[in-house]
KEROMAR-250780 format. One record per residue (C-alpha): x, y, z; residue in three letters. Coordinates in nm, 4 decimals. Layout:
BEGIN
<X: X Y: Y Z: Z code: ALA> $
...
//
This chain:
BEGIN
<X: 0.0000 Y: 0.0000 Z: 0.0000 code: UNK> $
<X: 0.1229 Y: 0.3440 Z: -0.0872 code: UNK> $
<X: 0.2045 Y: 0.5652 Z: 0.2092 code: UNK> $
<X: -0.0119 Y: 0.8402 Z: 0.0626 code: UNK> $
<X: -0.3342 Y: 0.6465 Z: 0.1263 code: UNK> $
<X: -0.4526 Y: 0.8979 Z: 0.3855 code: UNK> $
<X: -0.2526 Y: 1.2002 Z: 0.2721 code: UNK> $
<X: -0.5358 Y: 1.3444 Z: 0.0650 code: UNK> $
<X: -0.9120 Y: 1.3423 Z: 0.0752 code: UNK> $
<X: -1.0455 Y: 1.0326 Z: -0.0942 code: UNK> $
<X: -1.2664 Y: 1.0479 Z: -0.4000 code: UNK> $
<X: -1.4028 Y: 0.7417 Z: -0.5781 code: UNK> $
<X: -1.5746 Y: 0.7266 Z: -0.9137 code: UNK> $
<X: -1.9008 Y: 0.5318 Z: -0.8877 code: UNK> $
<X: -2.1631 Y: 0.4469 Z: -1.1445 code: UNK> $
<X: -2.4806 Y: 0.6277 Z: -1.0497 code: UNK> $
<X: -2.7863 Y: 0.4017 Z: -1.0387 code: UNK> $
<X: -3.1107 Y: 0.5709 Z: -0.9448 code: UNK> $
<X: -3.4036 Y: 0.3354 Z: -0.9034 code: UNK> $
<X: -3.7517 Y: 0.4762 Z: -0.9259 code: UNK> $
<X: -3.6546 Y: 0.7875 Z: -1.1260 code: UNK> $
<X: -3.6920 Y: 0.8693 Z: -1.4921 code: UNK> $
<X: -3.4092 Y: 0.7858 Z: -1.7325 code: UNK> $
<X: -3.3675 Y: 1.1548 Z: -1.8085 code: UNK> $
<X: -3.3129 Y: 1.2430 Z: -1.4420 code: UNK> $
<X: -3.0747 Y: 0.9495 Z: -1.3934 code: UNK> $
<X: -2.8645 Y: 1.0527 Z: -1.6912 code: UNK> $
<X: -2.8583 Y: 1.4147 Z: -1.5810 code: UNK> $
<X: -2.7531 Y: 1.3209 Z: -1.2293 code: UNK> $
<X: -2.4838 Y: 1.0859 Z: -1.3578 code: UNK> $
<X: -2.3557 Y: 1.3526 Z: -1.5933 code: UNK> $
<X: -2.3432 Y: 1.6163 Z: -1.3200 code: UNK> $
<X: -2.1637 Y: 1.3770 Z: -1.0855 code: UNK> $
<X: -1.9062 Y: 1.2849 Z: -1.3501 code: UNK> $
<X: -1.8436 Y: 1.6488 Z: -1.4356 code: UNK> $
<X: -1.8168 Y: 1.7365 Z: -1.0678 code: UNK> $
<X: -1.5560 Y: 1.4662 Z: -1.0131 code: UNK> $
<X: -1.3551 Y: 1.5855 Z: -1.3129 code: UNK> $
<X: -1.3629 Y: 1.9444 Z: -1.1898 code: UNK> $
<X: -1.2630 Y: 1.8317 Z: -0.8401 code: UNK> $
<X: -0.9708 Y: 1.6328 Z: -0.9770 code: UNK> $
<X: -0.8580 Y: 1.9410 Z: -1.1699 code: UNK> $
<X: -0.8714 Y: 2.1565 Z: -0.8574 code: UNK> $
<X: -1.1815 Y: 2.3538 Z: -0.9561 code: UNK> $
<X: -1.3501 Y: 2.3071 Z: -0.6203 code: UNK> $
<X: -1.6040 Y: 2.5905 Z: -0.6480 code: UNK> $
<X: -1.7390 Y: 2.4570 Z: -0.9743 code: UNK> $
<X: -1.7350 Y: 2.0991 Z: -0.8482 code: UNK> $
<X: -1.9279 Y: 2.2050 Z: -0.5392 code: UNK> $
<X: -2.1919 Y: 2.3714 Z: -0.7544 code: UNK> $
<X: -2.2462 Y: 2.0497 Z: -0.9494 code: UNK> $
<X: -2.2646 Y: 1.8292 Z: -0.6405 code: UNK> $
<X: -2.5250 Y: 2.0658 Z: -0.4968 code: UNK> $
<X: -2.7237 Y: 2.0385 Z: -0.8191 code: UNK> $
<X: -2.7167 Y: 1.6608 Z: -0.7831 code: UNK> $
<X: -2.8472 Y: 1.6896 Z: -0.4281 code: UNK> $
<X: -3.1366 Y: 1.9063 Z: -0.5447 code: UNK> $
<X: -3.2581 Y: 1.5971 Z: -0.7318 code: UNK> $
<X: -3.1308 Y: 1.3220 Z: -0.5030 code: UNK> $
<X: -3.1120 Y: 1.4659 Z: -0.1513 code: UNK> $
<X: -3.0486 Y: 1.1217 Z: 0.0023 code: UNK> $
<X: -2.7502 Y: 1.0414 Z: -0.2215 code: UNK> $
<X: -2.4729 Y: 0.9759 Z: 0.0335 code: UNK> $
<X: -2.1986 Y: 0.9796 Z: -0.2292 code: UNK> $
<X: -2.2928 Y: 1.3333 Z: -0.3391 code: UNK> $
<X: -2.2871 Y: 1.4554 Z: 0.0208 code: UNK> $
<X: -1.9463 Y: 1.2973 Z: 0.0652 code: UNK> $
<X: -1.8115 Y: 1.4642 Z: -0.2496 code: UNK> $
<X: -1.9627 Y: 1.7931 Z: -0.1387 code: UNK> $
<X: -1.7686 Y: 1.7557 Z: 0.1849 code: UNK> $
<X: -1.4459 Y: 1.7018 Z: -0.0081 code: UNK> $
<X: -1.4987 Y: 2.0131 Z: -0.2165 code: UNK> $
<X: -1.5843 Y: 2.2213 Z: 0.0893 code: UNK> $
<X: -1.2759 Y: 2.0930 Z: 0.2703 code: UNK> $
<X: -1.0510 Y: 2.2121 Z: -0.0096 code: UNK> $
<X: -1.2301 Y: 2.5463 Z: -0.0047 code: UNK> $
<X: -1.1404 Y: 2.5631 Z: 0.3666 code: UNK> $
<X: -1.5076 Y: 2.5652 Z: 0.4616 code: UNK> $
<X: -1.4408 Y: 2.3136 Z: 0.7357 code: UNK> $
<X: -1.7624 Y: 2.3453 Z: 0.9370 code: UNK> $
<X: -1.9717 Y: 2.2996 Z: 0.6246 code: UNK> $
<X: -1.7516 Y: 2.0082 Z: 0.5179 code: UNK> $
<X: -1.8142 Y: 1.8354 Z: 0.8509 code: UNK> $
<X: -2.1892 Y: 1.8806 Z: 0.8071 code: UNK> $
<X: -2.1745 Y: 1.7282 Z: 0.4588 code: UNK> $
<X: -1.9702 Y: 1.4258 Z: 0.5703 code: UNK> $
<X: -2.2019 Y: 1.3680 Z: 0.8658 code: UNK> $
<X: -2.5036 Y: 1.3903 Z: 0.6366 code: UNK> $
<X: -2.3540 Y: 1.1179 Z: 0.4174 code: UNK> $
<X: -2.3064 Y: 0.8991 Z: 0.7249 code: UNK> $
<X: -2.6541 Y: 0.9795 Z: 0.8546 code: UNK> $
<X: -2.8076 Y: 0.8654 Z: 0.5259 code: UNK> $
<X: -2.5949 Y: 0.5513 Z: 0.5127 code: UNK> $
<X: -2.4263 Y: 0.4592 Z: 0.8440 code: UNK> $
<X: -2.2611 Y: 0.1603 Z: 0.6726 code: UNK> $
<X: -2.1377 Y: 0.3770 Z: 0.3865 code: UNK> $
<X: -1.8598 Y: 0.1936 Z: 0.2009 code: UNK> $
<X: -1.6176 Y: 0.4802 Z: 0.2589 code: UNK> $
<X: -1.7217 Y: 0.5582 Z: 0.6151 code: UNK> $
<X: -1.3598 Y: 0.5341 Z: 0.7265 code: UNK> $
<X: -1.2617 Y: 0.8106 Z: 0.4849 code: UNK> $
<X: -1.5640 Y: 1.0190 Z: 0.5845 code: UNK> $
<X: -1.4729 Y: 0.9959 Z: 0.9538 code: UNK> $
<X: -1.1069 Y: 1.0553 Z: 0.8724 code: UNK> $
<X: -1.1951 Y: 1.3683 Z: 0.6762 code: UNK> $
<X: -1.4195 Y: 1.4857 Z: 0.9604 code: UNK> $
<X: -1.1183 Y: 1.4466 Z: 1.1879 code: UNK> $
<X: -0.9028 Y: 1.6473 Z: 0.9477 code: UNK> $
<X: -1.1654 Y: 1.9206 Z: 0.9385 code: UNK> $
<X: -1.1871 Y: 1.9452 Z: 1.3164 code: UNK> $
<X: -0.8087 Y: 1.9538 Z: 1.3313 code: UNK> $
<X: -0.8062 Y: 2.2515 Z: 1.0951 code: UNK> $
<X: -1.0589 Y: 2.4192 Z: 1.3265 code: UNK> $
<X: -0.8249 Y: 2.3512 Z: 1.6224 code: UNK> $
<X: -1.0896 Y: 2.1314 Z: 1.7844 code: UNK> $
<X: -0.8477 Y: 1.8566 Z: 1.8768 code: UNK> $
<X: -1.0692 Y: 1.6418 Z: 2.0987 code: UNK> $
<X: -1.3448 Y: 1.6286 Z: 1.8371 code: UNK> $
<X: -1.0831 Y: 1.5387 Z: 1.5769 code: UNK> $
<X: -0.9603 Y: 1.2539 Z: 1.7959 code: UNK> $
<X: -1.3167 Y: 1.1244 Z: 1.8393 code: UNK> $
<X: -1.3608 Y: 1.1197 Z: 1.4617 code: UNK> $
<X: -1.0310 Y: 0.9387 Z: 1.4071 code: UNK> $
<X: -1.1407 Y: 0.6785 Z: 1.6643 code: UNK> $
<X: -1.4580 Y: 0.6170 Z: 1.4636 code: UNK> $
<X: -1.2523 Y: 0.5784 Z: 1.1470 code: UNK> $
<X: -1.0343 Y: 0.3176 Z: 1.3177 code: UNK> $
<X: -1.3403 Y: 0.1376 Z: 1.4588 code: UNK> $
<X: -1.4749 Y: 0.1049 Z: 1.1061 code: UNK> $
<X: -1.1408 Y: -0.0194 Z: 0.9749 code: UNK> $
<X: -1.1278 Y: -0.2816 Z: 1.2493 code: UNK> $
<X: -1.4710 Y: -0.4054 Z: 1.1417 code: UNK> $
<X: -1.3410 Y: -0.4454 Z: 0.7865 code: UNK> $
<X: -0.9995 Y: -0.5748 Z: 0.8999 code: UNK> $
<X: -0.8051 Y: -0.3064 Z: 0.7140 code: UNK> $
<X: -0.5099 Y: -0.3091 Z: 0.9499 code: UNK> $
<X: -0.2589 Y: -0.1009 Z: 0.7552 code: UNK> $
<X: -0.5047 Y: 0.1853 Z: 0.7139 code: UNK> $
<X: -0.5786 Y: 0.1685 Z: 1.0866 code: UNK> $
<X: -0.2071 Y: 0.1925 Z: 1.1628 code: UNK> $
<X: -0.1755 Y: 0.4966 Z: 0.9370 code: UNK> $
<X: -0.4504 Y: 0.6831 Z: 1.1205 code: UNK> $
<X: -0.3145 Y: 0.5816 Z: 1.4612 code: UNK> $
<X: 0.0277 Y: 0.7122 Z: 1.3612 code: UNK> $
<X: -0.1237 Y: 1.0417 Z: 1.2468 code: UNK> $
<X: -0.2925 Y: 1.0938 Z: 1.5830 code: UNK> $
<X: 0.0151 Y: 0.9851 Z: 1.7765 code: UNK> $
<X: 0.2115 Y: 1.2602 Z: 1.6009 code: UNK> $
<X: -0.0006 Y: 1.5388 Z: 1.7542 code: UNK> $
<X: -0.1441 Y: 1.3561 Z: 2.0584 code: UNK> $
<X: 0.1231 Y: 1.1087 Z: 2.1739 code: UNK> $
<X: -0.0307 Y: 1.0650 Z: 2.5197 code: UNK> $
<X: -0.3548 Y: 0.9082 Z: 2.3921 code: UNK> $
<X: -0.2965 Y: 0.5454 Z: 2.4909 code: UNK> $
<X: -0.5942 Y: 0.4224 Z: 2.2890 code: UNK> $
<X: -0.4100 Y: 0.4854 Z: 1.9636 code: UNK> $
<X: -0.0983 Y: 0.3061 Z: 2.0847 code: UNK> $
<X: -0.2968 Y: -0.0024 Z: 2.1845 code: UNK> $
<X: -0.5040 Y: -0.0184 Z: 1.8648 code: UNK> $
<X: -0.1869 Y: 0.0326 Z: 1.6629 code: UNK> $
<X: -0.0340 Y: -0.2595 Z: 1.8506 code: UNK> $
<X: -0.3361 Y: -0.4790 Z: 1.7830 code: UNK> $
<X: -0.3272 Y: -0.3937 Z: 1.4124 code: UNK> $
<X: 0.0456 Y: -0.4725 Z: 1.4020 code: UNK> $
<X: -0.0299 Y: -0.8101 Z: 1.5606 code: UNK> $
<X: -0.2806 Y: -0.8778 Z: 1.2856 code: UNK> $
<X: -0.0153 Y: -0.8292 Z: 1.0168 code: UNK> $
<X: 0.2422 Y: -1.0360 Z: 1.2021 code: UNK> $
<X: 0.4675 Y: -0.7539 Z: 1.3247 code: UNK> $
<X: 0.4889 Y: -0.8786 Z: 1.6818 code: UNK> $
<X: 0.7997 Y: -0.6904 Z: 1.7962 code: UNK> $
<X: 0.6519 Y: -0.3607 Z: 1.6774 code: UNK> $
<X: 0.3227 Y: -0.4540 Z: 1.8416 code: UNK> $
<X: 0.5001 Y: -0.5060 Z: 2.1733 code: UNK> $
<X: 0.6618 Y: -0.1611 Z: 2.1460 code: UNK> $
<X: 0.3233 Y: 0.0021 Z: 2.0818 code: UNK> $
<X: 0.1542 Y: -0.1943 Z: 2.3617 code: UNK> $
<X: 0.4277 Y: -0.0974 Z: 2.6065 code: UNK> $
<X: 0.3655 Y: 0.2685 Z: 2.5277 code: UNK> $
<X: -0.0057 Y: 0.2230 Z: 2.5958 code: UNK> $
<X: 0.0710 Y: 0.0537 Z: 2.9287 code: UNK> $
<X: 0.3264 Y: 0.3202 Z: 3.0197 code: UNK> $
<X: 0.0679 Y: 0.5917 Z: 2.9596 code: UNK> $
<X: -0.2013 Y: 0.4049 Z: 3.1502 code: UNK> $
<X: -0.1142 Y: 0.0958 Z: 3.3511 code: UNK> $
<X: -0.4858 Y: 0.0080 Z: 3.3663 code: UNK> $
<X: -0.5209 Y: -0.0137 Z: 2.9894 code: UNK> $
<X: -0.6368 Y: -0.3752 Z: 2.9699 code: UNK> $
<X: -0.6183 Y: -0.3786 Z: 2.5921 code: UNK> $
<X: -0.2519 Y: -0.2787 Z: 2.6006 code: UNK> $
<X: -0.1733 Y: -0.5707 Z: 2.8328 code: UNK> $
<X: -0.3655 Y: -0.8079 Z: 2.6100 code: UNK> $
<X: -0.1977 Y: -0.6834 Z: 2.2911 code: UNK> $
<X: 0.1475 Y: -0.7439 Z: 2.4369 code: UNK> $
<X: 0.0387 Y: -1.0833 Z: 2.5675 code: UNK> $
<X: -0.0870 Y: -1.1797 Z: 2.2226 code: UNK> $
<X: 0.2415 Y: -1.0785 Z: 2.0612 code: UNK> $
<X: 0.4398 Y: -1.2743 Z: 2.3189 code: UNK> $
<X: 0.2104 Y: -1.5721 Z: 2.2635 code: UNK> $
<X: 0.2786 Y: -1.5614 Z: 1.8893 code: UNK> $
<X: 0.6514 Y: -1.5412 Z: 1.9590 code: UNK> $
<X: 0.6265 Y: -1.8619 Z: 2.1596 code: UNK> $
<X: 0.6883 Y: -1.6919 Z: 2.4945 code: UNK> $
<X: 0.4063 Y: -1.8724 Z: 2.6696 code: UNK> $
<X: 0.4897 Y: -1.7969 Z: 3.0327 code: UNK> $
<X: 0.5249 Y: -1.4260 Z: 2.9682 code: UNK> $
<X: 0.2090 Y: -1.4220 Z: 2.7593 code: UNK> $
<X: 0.0138 Y: -1.5822 Z: 3.0442 code: UNK> $
<X: 0.1248 Y: -1.3054 Z: 3.2785 code: UNK> $
<X: 0.0051 Y: -1.0348 Z: 3.0394 code: UNK> $
<X: -0.3223 Y: -1.2118 Z: 2.9611 code: UNK> $
<X: -0.3832 Y: -1.2520 Z: 3.3341 code: UNK> $
<X: -0.3303 Y: -0.8821 Z: 3.3988 code: UNK> $
<X: -0.5578 Y: -0.7917 Z: 3.1069 code: UNK> $
<X: -0.8310 Y: -1.0141 Z: 3.2473 code: UNK> $
<X: -0.7848 Y: -0.8795 Z: 3.5999 code: UNK> $
<X: -0.8425 Y: -0.5305 Z: 3.4604 code: UNK> $
<X: -1.1361 Y: -0.6371 Z: 3.2440 code: UNK> $
<X: -1.2851 Y: -0.9518 Z: 3.4039 code: UNK> $
<X: -1.5851 Y: -0.9744 Z: 3.1705 code: UNK> $
<X: -1.3822 Y: -0.9747 Z: 2.8492 code: UNK> $
<X: -1.4463 Y: -1.3113 Z: 2.6849 code: UNK> $
<X: -1.1575 Y: -1.2719 Z: 2.4378 code: UNK> $
<X: -0.9046 Y: -1.2220 Z: 2.7164 code: UNK> $
<X: -1.0499 Y: -1.5146 Z: 2.9103 code: UNK> $
<X: -1.0420 Y: -1.7478 Z: 2.6109 code: UNK> $
<X: -0.6800 Y: -1.6612 Z: 2.5259 code: UNK> $
<X: -0.5685 Y: -1.7176 Z: 2.8835 code: UNK> $
<X: -0.7551 Y: -2.0481 Z: 2.9168 code: UNK> $
<X: -0.6096 Y: -2.1786 Z: 2.5915 code: UNK> $
<X: -0.2549 Y: -2.1141 Z: 2.7129 code: UNK> $
<X: -0.3203 Y: -2.2560 Z: 3.0594 code: UNK> $
<X: -0.4494 Y: -2.5734 Z: 2.8962 code: UNK> $
<X: -0.1137 Y: -2.6143 Z: 2.7248 code: UNK> $
<X: 0.0795 Y: -2.6000 Z: 3.0500 code: UNK> $
//
C-alpha cells in the first residue's frame, strides 16, 4: 500500500444508479456527478461544489454526493460545512462503504478548526470502522497520524499494537503496547496486545502473565479469558 493512502481526501468514481426515477433524471444526475468529479480532480472546487449541490437538489439522500460535497468544501477551507456534509452522508448511510474516509476527513476538518478532541473522536470512529473491515494497515496509518499530535492518547498506541499483531509484526506490536501501558497501567487492551504478541513469539509464560493482567483489569472480556484459558491448557 502506498504511504499516501490517507494524505489526501479520498474520492471514488461510482456508477450512479437511481431506481424509481426517470431515465432523463438518472442521466442528468450521472452527468453532473461525472463532471463534478472531473472538476474536483482538476482543482476547480467551487465549480465541483456547484455540481454536487445540483445533484443533491434531485437526489437529496444520495450519500456519495454529500461525501463529495464535503471534499470540495474541505478544499475550499469551509471546514464546518464540510463536517456537516460528511455527517449527512453517514446519517443517510451509516454503513457507507467509505465511512472510514468520511470519519477521517471529519477528523481532518476538526483539526483545521483547532478542535483537537473532536478530531480525535472522529479518528477513533474511522479506526473502529477499519477494524470491522480488517483493514489493518489503514488503521495503523490513522493511529500514527494521531500519535504525532497527541502522543499521550494510549488508545491509539494499543489499537496500533493490535493492528500490528494482525499483520504479524509482533515486535513492533510489543513496542506500541508498552507505550499504551506506560501511559495508563490500567489499559487492559494494552496488556492483552502485548500478551498476544508474546504468545505468537512462543513466549508462553510471559504471555500468560500479560493475559492474566488484562483479564484482571477487564474480568468480563471473553476474548481475554479465552486466550488465557487456551494457554493454561497447554501447560
